[in-house]
C-alpha positions, 0 to 999 in steps of 0.5 A: 041732376048734379048740374041742376042742383049747382044752377040752382044753388049759384043763382043770384048772389045768395050763395055769396052771402051764405056762410061757409057752414050754410052753404056746406049743410046745403050741399049735403042736404042736395047731395043727399037728396040727389042720392049723389056719391060721397065723393060726388058730394064732397066734390060739390061741397067743394064747387060750392064753397069755392064758388061761394068765396069767388062770388063774396070776393067779387061783391066786395070789390064792386061794393069798395069800388061804388063806394069809392066812386060815391066819395070821389064824387061828394069830394070826401078826401081820402086816407092818402090825401090826409097823409099827403097833407100831413106831409106837407104840413111836417115840412112846412113846419120844419121850415119854419122851425129852421127860419126861428131857430136863425134869428 
């Protein structure tokens, strides 16, 4: 019964989008309905919270990867690109200042 409850809860991305409090509330209700012992209930809550965090991280990584790919395709400059340009400009300015001081 416990595995059936976990499978039902873990289906889809929904668990990754739930807040910690909602996951805990849902797990406690499910544990009560399944008549799990207190220890089994705590274990269920911990497992669901861990899975929720893992799912959230995986979803965040996929979103970040997709945004990066989209930005690359569109040709949007990244923060790193802008920092490199700033370094180049600073170097050029120092070179110009050095030449104007010599004259």
